[in-house]
KELO-242226 format. One record per residue: residue number from 1; chain; x, y, z of N, C-alpha, C, O in turn. Coordinates in pm, whole numbers. Atoms other than C-alpha are relative to their C-alpha. Layout:
# KELO-242226
<resi=NUM | chain=A | n.x=X | n.y=Y | n.z=Z | ca.x=X | ca.y=Y | ca.z=Z | c.x=X | c.y=Y | c.z=Z | o.x=X | o.y=Y | o.z=Z>
...
This chain:
# KELO-242226
<resi=1 | chain=A | n.x=-118 | n.y=-83 | n.z=32 | ca.x=-1427 | ca.y=-285 | ca.z=232 | c.x=76 | c.y=-51 | c.z=-115 | o.x=126 | o.y=29 | o.z=-194>
<resi=2 | chain=A | n.x=-77 | n.y=55 | n.z=113 | ca.x=-1262 | ca.y=-510 | ca.z=-11 | c.x=-61 | c.y=46 | c.z=-130 | o.x=9 | o.y=47 | o.z=-231>
<resi=3 | chain=A | n.x=58 | n.y=-57 | n.z=134 | ca.x=-1504 | ca.y=-372 | ca.z=-277 | c.x=73 | c.y=125 | c.z=-30 | o.x=93 | o.y=154 | o.z=-148>
<resi=4 | chain=A | n.x=-74 | n.y=-120 | n.z=28 | ca.x=-1316 | ca.y=-50 | ca.z=-240 | c.x=130 | c.y=-25 | c.z=-70 | o.x=169 | o.y=39 | o.z=-167>
<resi=5 | chain=A | n.x=-131 | n.y=43 | n.z=55 | ca.x=-989 | ca.y=-221 | ca.z=-305 | c.x=-22 | c.y=-55 | c.z=-142 | o.x=54 | o.y=-19 | o.z=-232>
<resi=6 | chain=A | n.x=27 | n.y=50 | n.z=129 | ca.x=-1140 | ca.y=-411 | ca.z=-598 | c.x=-27 | c.y=115 | c.z=-108 | o.x=24 | o.y=113 | o.z=-220>
<resi=7 | chain=A | n.x=30 | n.y=-115 | n.z=86 | ca.x=-1276 | ca.y=-90 | ca.z=-751 | c.x=130 | c.y=86 | c.z=-27 | o.x=156 | o.y=125 | o.z=-141>
<resi=8 | chain=A | n.x=-122 | n.y=-68 | n.z=18 | ca.x=-947 | ca.y=90 | ca.z=-692 | c.x=99 | c.y=-85 | c.z=-91 | o.x=157 | o.y=-31 | o.z=-186>
<resi=9 | chain=A | n.x=-90 | n.y=87 | n.z=92 | ca.x=-743 | ca.y=-198 | ca.z=-848 | c.x=-38 | c.y=11 | c.z=-142 | o.x=47 | o.y=21 | o.z=-231>
<resi=10 | chain=A | n.x=41 | n.y=-10 | n.z=144 | ca.x=-960 | ca.y=-180 | ca.z=-1158 | c.x=36 | c.y=136 | c.z=-57 | o.x=78 | o.y=145 | o.z=-173>
<resi=11 | chain=A | n.x=-35 | n.y=-131 | n.z=52 | ca.x=-904 | ca.y=191 | ca.z=-1191 | c.x=156 | c.y=14 | c.z=-19 | o.x=203 | o.y=80 | o.z=-112>
<resi=12 | chain=A | n.x=-141 | n.y=-14 | n.z=14 | ca.x=-531 | ca.y=156 | ca.z=-1132 | c.x=44 | c.y=-92 | c.z=-133 | o.x=132 | o.y=-52 | o.z=-210>
<resi=13 | chain=A | n.x=-36 | n.y=79 | n.z=125 | ca.x=-512 | ca.y=-127 | ca.z=-1408 | c.x=-39 | c.y=93 | c.z=-129 | o.x=38 | o.y=104 | o.z=-225>
<resi=14 | chain=A | n.x=34 | n.y=-82 | n.z=111 | ca.x=-706 | ca.y=110 | ca.z=-1642 | c.x=88 | c.y=111 | c.z=-28 | o.x=117 | o.y=140 | o.z=-144>
<resi=15 | chain=A | n.x=-94 | n.y=-112 | n.z=15 | ca.x=-476 | ca.y=401 | ca.z=-1579 | c.x=135 | c.y=-35 | c.z=-25 | o.x=215 | o.y=49 | o.z=-68>
<resi=16 | chain=A | n.x=-139 | n.y=47 | n.z=30 | ca.x=-168 | ca.y=194 | ca.z=-1608 | c.x=37 | c.y=26 | c.z=-146 | o.x=152 | o.y=58 | o.z=-178>
<resi=17 | chain=A | n.x=-37 | n.y=-18 | n.z=146 | ca.x=-193 | ca.y=224 | ca.z=-1985 | c.x=-48 | c.y=138 | c.z=-61 | o.x=-46 | o.y=160 | o.z=-182>
<resi=18 | chain=A | n.x=49 | n.y=-134 | n.z=35 | ca.x=-332 | ca.y=585 | ca.z=-1991 | c.x=129 | c.y=85 | c.z=-36 | o.x=243 | o.y=41 | o.z=-24>
<resi=19 | chain=A | n.x=-113 | n.y=-92 | n.z=24 | ca.x=-122 | ca.y=882 | ca.z=-2096 | c.x=66 | c.y=48 | c.z=132 | o.x=-4 | o.y=83 | o.z=227>
<resi=20 | chain=A | n.x=-66 | n.y=-48 | n.z=-118 | ca.x=135 | ca.y=981 | ca.z=-1843 | c.x=-17 | c.y=142 | c.z=25 | o.x=5 | o.y=185 | o.z=138>
<resi=21 | chain=A | n.x=30 | n.y=-142 | n.z=-11 | ca.x=48 | ca.y=1349 | ca.z=-1910 | c.x=-137 | c.y=17 | c.z=67 | o.x=-162 | o.y=123 | o.z=126>
<resi=22 | chain=A | n.x=133 | n.y=-18 | n.z=-55 | ca.x=-310 | ca.y=1289 | ca.z=-1795 | c.x=-33 | c.y=-84 | c.z=119 | o.x=-146 | o.y=-80 | o.z=169>
<resi=23 | chain=A | n.x=34 | n.y=95 | n.z=-108 | ca.x=-274 | ca.y=1029 | ca.z=-1519 | c.x=123 | c.y=-11 | c.z=86 | o.x=231 | o.y=-46 | o.z=36>
<resi=24 | chain=A | n.x=-104 | n.y=9 | n.z=-107 | ca.x=-60 | ca.y=1036 | ca.z=-1203 | c.x=42 | c.y=-149 | c.z=3 | o.x=162 | o.y=-176 | o.z=4>
<resi=25 | chain=A | n.x=-35 | n.y=137 | n.z=-4 | ca.x=-80 | ca.y=650 | ca.z=-1195 | c.x=88 | c.y=-35 | c.z=-120 | o.x=193 | o.y=-98 | o.z=-106>
<resi=26 | chain=A | n.x=-80 | n.y=35 | n.z=120 | ca.x=40 | ca.y=624 | ca.z=-1557 | c.x=136 | c.y=64 | c.z=8 | o.x=234 | o.y=4 | o.z=-39>
<resi=27 | chain=A | n.x=-135 | n.y=-63 | n.z=-9 | ca.x=323 | ca.y=871 | ca.z=-1483 | c.x=90 | c.y=-77 | c.z=89 | o.x=209 | o.y=-85 | o.z=61>
<resi=28 | chain=A | n.x=-79 | n.y=83 | n.z=-82 | ca.x=440 | ca.y=650 | ca.z=-1201 | c.x=48 | c.y=-123 | c.z=-69 | o.x=165 | o.y=-161 | o.z=-54>
<resi=29 | chain=A | n.x=-33 | n.y=119 | n.z=61 | ca.x=429 | ca.y=340 | ca.z=-1411 | c.x=103 | c.y=31 | c.z=-112 | o.x=193 | o.y=-49 | o.z=-136>
<resi=30 | chain=A | n.x=-102 | n.y=-33 | n.z=109 | ca.x=621 | ca.y=516 | ca.z=-1699 | c.x=134 | c.y=37 | c.z=68 | o.x=236 | o.y=29 | o.z=0>
<resi=31 | chain=A | n.x=-138 | n.y=-25 | n.z=-65 | ca.x=900 | ca.y=616 | ca.z=-1445 | c.x=53 | c.y=-125 | c.z=49 | o.x=172 | o.y=-128 | o.z=80>
<resi=32 | chain=A | n.x=-54 | n.y=130 | n.z=-43 | ca.x=930 | ca.y=249 | ca.z=-1341 | c.x=-9 | c.y=-23 | c.z=147 | o.x=-47 | o.y=60 | o.z=230>
<resi=33 | chain=A | n.x=19 | n.y=53 | n.z=-137 | ca.x=942 | ca.y=45 | ca.z=-1035 | c.x=85 | c.y=82 | c.z=98 | o.x=36 | o.y=103 | o.z=209>
<resi=34 | chain=A | n.x=-74 | n.y=-69 | n.z=-100 | ca.x=1216 | ca.y=242 | ca.z=-863 | c.x=-70 | c.y=130 | c.z=44 | o.x=-62 | o.y=162 | o.z=163>
<resi=35 | chain=A | n.x=76 | n.y=-116 | n.z=-31 | ca.x=1006 | ca.y=560 | ca.z=-871 | c.x=-122 | c.y=-47 | c.z=93 | o.x=-151 | o.y=15 | o.z=196>
<resi=36 | chain=A | n.x=118 | n.y=49 | n.z=-81 | ca.x=703 | ca.y=362 | ca.z=-737 | c.x=46 | c.y=-43 | c.z=137 | o.x=-23 | o.y=-19 | o.z=236>
<resi=37 | chain=A | n.x=-60 | n.y=41 | n.z=-134 | ca.x=919 | ca.y=217 | ca.z=-459 | c.x=36 | c.y=123 | c.z=82 | o.x=14 | o.y=129 | o.z=203>
<resi=38 | chain=A | n.x=-43 | n.y=-123 | n.z=-61 | ca.x=1051 | ca.y=558 | ca.z=-385 | c.x=-127 | c.y=62 | c.z=76 | o.x=-119 | o.y=106 | o.z=191>
<resi=39 | chain=A | n.x=124 | n.y=-55 | n.z=-62 | ca.x=682 | ca.y=675 | ca.z=-322 | c.x=-49 | c.y=-85 | c.z=106 | o.x=-103 | o.y=-31 | o.z=202>
<resi=40 | chain=A | n.x=44 | n.y=91 | n.z=-111 | ca.x=600 | ca.y=369 | ca.z=-109 | c.x=93 | c.y=28 | c.z=120 | o.x=44 | o.y=35 | o.z=232>
<resi=41 | chain=A | n.x=-89 | n.y=-37 | n.z=-104 | ca.x=909 | ca.y=450 | ca.z=95 | c.x=-32 | c.y=135 | c.z=69 | o.x=-35 | o.y=145 | o.z=191>
<resi=42 | chain=A | n.x=32 | n.y=-127 | n.z=-52 | ca.x=821 | ca.y=813 | ca.z=132 | c.x=-134 | c.y=-6 | c.z=85 | o.x=-142 | o.y=49 | o.z=195>
<resi=43 | chain=A | n.x=120 | n.y=2 | n.z=-72 | ca.x=464 | ca.y=734 | ca.z=231 | c.x=4 | c.y=-83 | c.z=121 | o.x=-72 | o.y=-58 | o.z=214>
<resi=44 | chain=A | n.x=-34 | n.y=70 | n.z=-117 | ca.x=591 | ca.y=480 | ca.z=475 | c.x=58 | c.y=82 | c.z=114 | o.x=20 | o.y=70 | o.z=230>
<resi=45 | chain=A | n.x=-61 | n.y=-95 | n.z=-94 | ca.x=801 | ca.y=738 | ca.z=645 | c.x=-101 | c.y=104 | c.z=49 | o.x=-104 | o.y=137 | o.z=168>
<resi=46 | chain=A | n.x=103 | n.y=-105 | n.z=-38 | ca.x=518 | ca.y=994 | ca.z=645 | c.x=-106 | c.y=-67 | c.z=105 | o.x=-150 | o.y=-3 | o.z=200>
<resi=47 | chain=A | n.x=89 | n.y=63 | n.z=-89 | ca.x=289 | ca.y=736 | ca.z=812 | c.x=63 | c.y=-28 | c.z=136 | o.x=1 | o.y=-13 | o.z=241>
<resi=48 | chain=A | n.x=-68 | n.y=18 | n.z=-129 | ca.x=543 | ca.y=649 | ca.z=1071 | c.x=13 | c.y=125 | c.z=83 | o.x=-4 | o.y=123 | o.z=205>
<resi=49 | chain=A | n.x=-12 | n.y=-131 | n.z=-73 | ca.x=599 | ca.y=1017 | ca.z=1157 | c.x=-135 | c.y=48 | c.z=52 | o.x=-146 | o.y=103 | o.z=162>
<resi=50 | chain=A | n.x=137 | n.y=-34 | n.z=-52 | ca.x=222 | ca.y=1078 | ca.z=1178 | c.x=-48 | c.y=-85 | c.z=119 | o.x=-115 | o.y=-37 | o.z=210>
<resi=51 | chain=A | n.x=35 | n.y=78 | n.z=-116 | ca.x=178 | ca.y=786 | ca.z=1408 | c.x=86 | c.y=32 | c.z=131 | o.x=39 | o.y=14 | o.z=243>
<resi=52 | chain=A | n.x=-71 | n.y=-43 | n.z=-114 | ca.x=453 | ca.y=905 | ca.z=1634 | c.x=-62 | c.y=131 | c.z=55 | o.x=-66 | o.y=152 | o.z=177>
<resi=53 | chain=A | n.x=63 | n.y=-123 | n.z=-50 | ca.x=281 | ca.y=1247 | ca.z=1650 | c.x=-133 | c.y=-39 | c.z=72 | o.x=-171 | o.y=25 | o.z=170>
<resi=54 | chain=A | n.x=134 | n.y=44 | n.z=-52 | ca.x=-50 | ca.y=1067 | ca.z=1726 | c.x=23 | c.y=-49 | c.z=133 | o.x=-51 | o.y=-9 | o.z=223>
<resi=55 | chain=A | n.x=-41 | n.y=48 | n.z=-136 | ca.x=111 | ca.y=885 | ca.z=2022 | c.x=32 | c.y=105 | c.z=101 | o.x=13 | o.y=90 | o.z=222>
<resi=56 | chain=A | n.x=-35 | n.y=-110 | n.z=-93 | ca.x=229 | ca.y=1211 | ca.z=2160 | c.x=-121 | c.y=89 | c.z=31 | o.x=-110 | o.y=183 | o.z=110>
<resi=57 | chain=A | n.x=131 | n.y=-65 | n.z=-35 | ca.x=-126 | ca.y=1339 | ca.z=2170 | c.x=-37 | c.y=123 | c.z=-84 | o.x=-125 | o.y=199 | o.z=-44>
<resi=58 | chain=A | n.x=45 | n.y=-101 | n.z=86 | ca.x=-140 | ca.y=1585 | ca.z=1883 | c.x=-132 | c.y=-19 | c.z=-48 | o.x=-163 | o.y=-125 | o.z=-103>
<resi=59 | chain=A | n.x=141 | n.y=13 | n.z=31 | ca.x=-500 | ca.y=1653 | ca.z=1822 | c.x=-41 | c.y=-29 | c.z=-144 | o.x=-140 | o.y=-96 | o.z=-170>
<resi=60 | chain=A | n.x=29 | n.y=19 | n.z=141 | ca.x=-488 | ca.y=1658 | ca.z=1443 | c.x=65 | c.y=-125 | c.z=-51 | o.x=46 | o.y=-161 | o.z=-167>
<resi=61 | chain=A | n.x=-77 | n.y=103 | n.z=45 | ca.x=-268 | ca.y=1362 | ca.z=1429 | c.x=-72 | c.y=-127 | c.z=-37 | o.x=-16 | o.y=-206 | o.z=-114>
<resi=62 | chain=A | n.x=79 | n.y=111 | n.z=40 | ca.x=-536 | ca.y=1099 | ca.z=1400 | c.x=-39 | c.y=7 | c.z=-144 | o.x=-31 | o.y=-93 | o.z=-215>
<resi=63 | chain=A | n.x=40 | n.y=-22 | n.z=145 | ca.x=-656 | ca.y=1245 | ca.z=1067 | c.x=122 | c.y=-18 | c.z=-79 | o.x=114 | o.y=-75 | o.z=-187>
<resi=64 | chain=A | n.x=-123 | n.y=10 | n.z=80 | ca.x=-294 | ca.y=1264 | ca.z=955 | c.x=41 | c.y=-140 | c.z=-16 | o.x=94 | o.y=-174 | o.z=-123>
<resi=65 | chain=A | n.x=-42 | n.y=143 | n.z=3 | ca.x=-230 | ca.y=890 | ca.z=1036 | c.x=-100 | c.y=-68 | c.z=-107 | o.x=-59 | o.y=-152 | o.z=-187>
<resi=66 | chain=A | n.x=101 | n.y=67 | n.z=97 | ca.x=-549 | ca.y=794 | ca.z=836 | c.x=37 | c.y=46 | c.z=-139 | o.x=38 | o.y=-36 | o.z=-231>
<resi=67 | chain=A | n.x=-31 | n.y=-60 | n.z=132 | ca.x=-450 | ca.y=1025 | ca.z=546 | c.x=130 | c.y=-59 | c.z=-58 | o.x=137 | o.y=-94 | o.z=-176>
<resi=68 | chain=A | n.x=-130 | n.y=52 | n.z=41 | ca.x=-90 | ca.y=904 | ca.z=532 | c.x=-9 | c.y=-148 | c.z=-24 | o.x=59 | o.y=-198 | o.z=-114>
<resi=69 | chain=A | n.x=18 | n.y=139 | n.z=15 | ca.x=-199 | ca.y=542 | ca.z=568 | c.x=-69 | c.y=-25 | c.z=-132 | o.x=-34 | o.y=-119 | o.z=-203>
<resi=70 | chain=A | n.x=66 | n.y=12 | n.z=126 | ca.x=-432 | ca.y=587 | ca.z=276 | c.x=96 | c.y=23 | c.z=-119 | o.x=87 | o.y=-43 | o.z=-222>
<resi=71 | chain=A | n.x=-98 | n.y=-22 | n.z=102 | ca.x=-149 | ca.y=725 | ca.z=73 | c.x=95 | c.y=-120 | c.z=-21 | o.x=135 | o.y=-156 | o.z=-131>
<resi=72 | chain=A | n.x=-92 | n.y=109 | n.z=1 | ca.x=68 | ca.y=440 | ca.z=167 | c.x=-65 | c.y=-131 | c.z=-72 | o.x=-3 | o.y=-202 | o.z=-151>
<resi=73 | chain=A | n.x=77 | n.y=104 | n.z=66 | ca.x=-198 | ca.y=186 | ca.z=65 | c.x=-10 | c.y=24 | c.z=-143 | o.x=11 | o.y=-66 | o.z=-224>
<resi=74 | chain=A | n.x=21 | n.y=-34 | n.z=148 | ca.x=-261 | ca.y=362 | ca.z=-261 | c.x=135 | c.y=-37 | c.z=-73 | o.x=136 | o.y=-111 | o.z=-171>
<resi=75 | chain=A | n.x=-132 | n.y=24 | n.z=74 | ca.x=113 | ca.y=355 | ca.z=-356 | c.x=40 | c.y=-146 | c.z=-2 | o.x=100 | o.y=-199 | o.z=-96>
<resi=76 | chain=A | n.x=-31 | n.y=151 | n.z=-4 | ca.x=147 | ca.y=-4 | ca.z=-242 | c.x=-95 | c.y=-69 | c.z=-108 | o.x=-50 | o.y=-163 | o.z=-172>
<resi=77 | chain=A | n.x=76 | n.y=59 | n.z=102 | ca.x=-146 | ca.y=-90 | ca.z=-472 | c.x=57 | c.y=28 | c.z=-140 | o.x=51 | o.y=-57 | o.z=-229>
<resi=78 | chain=A | n.x=-64 | n.y=-34 | n.z=130 | ca.x=27 | ca.y=86 | ca.z=-759 | c.x=123 | c.y=-95 | c.z=-20 | o.x=147 | o.y=-147 | o.z=-129>
<resi=79 | chain=A | n.x=-116 | n.y=92 | n.z=7 | ca.x=341 | ca.y=-120 | ca.z=-678 | c.x=-43 | c.y=-141 | c.z=-48 | o.x=12 | o.y=-200 | o.z=-141>
<resi=80 | chain=A | n.x=47 | n.y=128 | n.z=31 | ca.x=142 | ca.y=-440 | ca.z=-682 | c.x=-45 | c.y=-12 | c.z=-156 | o.x=-18 | o.y=-111 | o.z=-224>
<resi=81 | chain=A | n.x=48 | n.y=-2 | n.z=135 | ca.x=-20 | ca.y=-343 | ca.z=-1018 | c.x=115 | c.y=-1 | c.z=-90 | o.x=111 | o.y=-72 | o.z=-190>
<resi=82 | chain=A | n.x=-119 | n.y=-1 | n.z=87 | ca.x=320 | ca.y=-267 | ca.z=-1167 | c.x=66 | c.y=-129 | c.z=-13 | o.x=127 | o.y=-158 | o.z=-116>
<resi=83 | chain=A | n.x=-62 | n.y=122 | n.z=4 | ca.x=438 | ca.y=-605 | ca.z=-1073 | c.x=-102 | c.y=-114 | c.z=-51 | o.x=-67 | o.y=-232 | o.z=-50>
<resi=84 | chain=A | n.x=107 | n.y=85 | n.z=51 | ca.x=114 | ca.y=-766 | ca.z=-1216 | c.x=-38 | c.y=-94 | c.z=115 | o.x=-54 | o.y=-214 | o.z=92>
<resi=85 | chain=A | n.x=49 | n.y=67 | n.z=-118 | ca.x=12 | ca.y=-878 | ca.z=-864 | c.x=-121 | c.y=74 | c.z=46 | o.x=-139 | o.y=191 | o.z=11>
<resi=86 | chain=A | n.x=117 | n.y=-69 | n.z=-43 | ca.x=-314 | ca.y=-802 | ca.z=-695 | c.x=-17 | c.y=-7 | c.z=154 | o.x=42 | o.y=-90 | o.z=223>
<resi=87 | chain=A | n.x=30 | n.y=-2 | n.z=-124 | ca.x=-448 | ca.y=-712 | ca.z=-368 | c.x=-65 | c.y=-127 | c.z=62 | o.x=-57 | o.y=-158 | o.z=181>
<resi=88 | chain=A | n.x=69 | n.y=128 | n.z=-48 | ca.x=-648 | ca.y=-1036 | ca.z=-357 | c.x=111 | c.y=-98 | c.z=52 | o.x=93 | o.y=-174 | o.z=148>
<resi=89 | chain=A | n.x=-109 | n.y=94 | n.z=-53 | ca.x=-315 | ca.y=-1218 | ca.z=-321 | c.x=45 | c.y=30 | c.z=141 | o.x=72 | o.y=-58 | o.z=223>
<resi=90 | chain=A | n.x=-38 | n.y=-46 | n.z=-136 | ca.x=-224 | ca.y=-1008 | ca.z=-19 | c.x=-102 | c.y=-42 | c.z=98 | o.x=-71 | o.y=-98 | o.z=203>
<resi=91 | chain=A | n.x=105 | n.y=41 | n.z=-89 | ca.x=-567 | ca.y=-1063 | ca.z=131 | c.x=-2 | c.y=-148 | c.z=34 | o.x=-26 | o.y=-188 | o.z=148>
<resi=92 | chain=A | n.x=-2 | n.y=145 | n.z=-14 | ca.x=-540 | ca.y=-1438 | ca.z=71 | c.x=110 | c.y=-32 | c.z=99 | o.x=91 | o.y=-117 | o.z=185>
<resi=93 | chain=A | n.x=-118 | n.y=35 | n.z=-93 | ca.x=-196 | ca.y=-1440 | ca.z=253 | c.x=-45 | c.y=38 | c.z=145 | o.x=-18 | o.y=-35 | o.z=240>
<resi=94 | chain=A | n.x=44 | n.y=-32 | n.z=-132 | ca.x=-354 | ca.y=-1256 | ca.z=545 | c.x=-100 | c.y=-98 | c.z=53 | o.x=-96 | o.y=-133 | o.z=171>
<resi=95 | chain=A | n.x=100 | n.y=97 | n.z=-37 | ca.x=-643 | ca.y=-1494 | ca.z=550 | c.x=69 | c.y=-140 | c.z=53 | o.x=27 | o.y=-204 | o.z=149>
<resi=96 | chain=A | n.x=-75 | n.y=127 | n.z=-44 | ca.x=-396 | ca.y=-1793 | ca.z=575 | c.x=59 | c.y=12 | c.z=141 | o.x=76 | o.y=-89 | o.z=209>
<resi=97 | chain=A | n.x=-56 | n.y=-23 | n.z=-124 | ca.x=-250 | ca.y=-1635 | ca.z=885 | c.x=-101 | c.y=-4 | c.z=118 | o.x=-59 | o.y=-12 | o.z=234>
<resi=98 | chain=A | n.x=105 | n.y=11 | n.z=-102 | ca.x=-580 | ca.y=-1645 | ca.z=1077 | c.x=25 | c.y=-126 | c.z=83 | o.x=69 | o.y=-228 | o.z=30>
<resi=99 | chain=A | n.x=-12 | n.y=115 | n.z=-95 | ca.x=-571 | ca.y=-1878 | ca.z=1379 | c.x=138 | c.y=-53 | c.z=4 | o.x=158 | o.y=-170 | o.z=37>
<resi=100 | chain=A | n.x=-149 | n.y=39 | n.z=-20 | ca.x=-187 | ca.y=-1887 | ca.z=1369 | c.x=54 | c.y=111 | c.z=86 | o.x=31 | o.y=230 | o.z=63>
<resi=101 | chain=A | n.x=-55 | n.y=-92 | n.z=-85 | ca.x=-5 | ca.y=-1728 | ca.z=1642 | c.x=99 | c.y=90 | c.z=-83 | o.x=170 | o.y=39 | o.z=-170>
<resi=102 | chain=A | n.x=-97 | n.y=-88 | n.z=73 | ca.x=194 | ca.y=-1422 | ca.z=1513 | c.x=147 | c.y=-49 | c.z=16 | o.x=227 | o.y=-46 | o.z=-77>
<resi=103 | chain=A | n.x=-134 | n.y=61 | n.z=-21 | ca.x=503 | ca.y=-1578 | ca.z=1673 | c.x=27 | c.y=-118 | c.z=-80 | o.x=134 | o.y=-131 | o.z=-139>
<resi=104 | chain=A | n.x=-16 | n.y=118 | n.z=82 | ca.x=448 | ca.y=-1905 | ca.z=1507 | c.x=15 | c.y=32 | c.z=-149 | o.x=98 | o.y=-27 | o.z=-219>
<resi=105 | chain=A | n.x=-2 | n.y=-42 | n.z=145 | ca.x=389 | ca.y=-1744 | ca.z=1169 | c.x=133 | c.y=62 | c.z=-32 | o.x=190 | o.y=32 | o.z=-137>
<resi=106 | chain=A | n.x=-128 | n.y=-66 | n.z=23 | ca.x=702 | ca.y=-1532 | ca.z=1200 | c.x=110 | c.y=-106 | c.z=-1 | o.x=193 | o.y=-111 | o.z=-91>
<resi=107 | chain=A | n.x=-106 | n.y=116 | n.z=-1 | ca.x=915 | ca.y=-1835 | ca.z=1298 | c.x=-17 | c.y=-89 | c.z=-118 | o.x=86 | o.y=-140 | o.z=-162>
<resi=108 | chain=A | n.x=13 | n.y=77 | n.z=119 | ca.x=776 | ca.y=-2028 | ca.z=1005 | c.x=67 | c.y=60 | c.z=-121 | o.x=120 | o.y=-12 | o.z=-205>
<resi=109 | chain=A | n.x=-68 | n.y=-61 | n.z=107 | ca.x=908 | ca.y=-1771 | ca.z=769 | c.x=157 | c.y=-6 | c.z=-1 | o.x=225 | o.y=-2 | o.z=-103>
<resi=110 | chain=A | n.x=-144 | n.y=15 | n.z=-13 | ca.x=1256 | ca.y=-1802 | ca.z=909 | c.x=49 | c.y=-144 | c.z=-26 | o.x=163 | o.y=-169 | o.z=-63>
<resi=111 | chain=A | n.x=-39 | n.y=142 | n.z=24 | ca.x=1252 | ca.y=-2180 | ca.z=881 | c.x=-1 | c.y=-35 | c.z=-145 | o.x=54 | o.y=-139 | o.z=-180>
<resi=112 | chain=A | n.x=10 | n.y=27 | n.z=149 | ca.x=1188 | ca.y=-2169 | ca.z=503 | c.x=124 | c.y=41 | c.z=-63 | o.x=139 | o.y=29 | o.z=-184>
């Protein structure tokens, strides 16, 4: 699966410098971080709403959760690209958290 992330990250980097008239990603970059964060927030909200619908038993809601989560991940990857960060760094952080209790990990963040 990380191959998909690697491929997508490469495309996002490529489109970062494309014409904003021809590329949605380039248009986001040209509008700046605040616009990108607005999209991340919007997609977060849509993902949350879709998940709430899914829990209530709506039959189409599983597809909506998947679709909205894909949008959220996409826009999060655009954000990372804009900040010259990569998904590999996020995956490495997740890897560090293996074999650590979630409660311990959370407590360690507050201790720093």
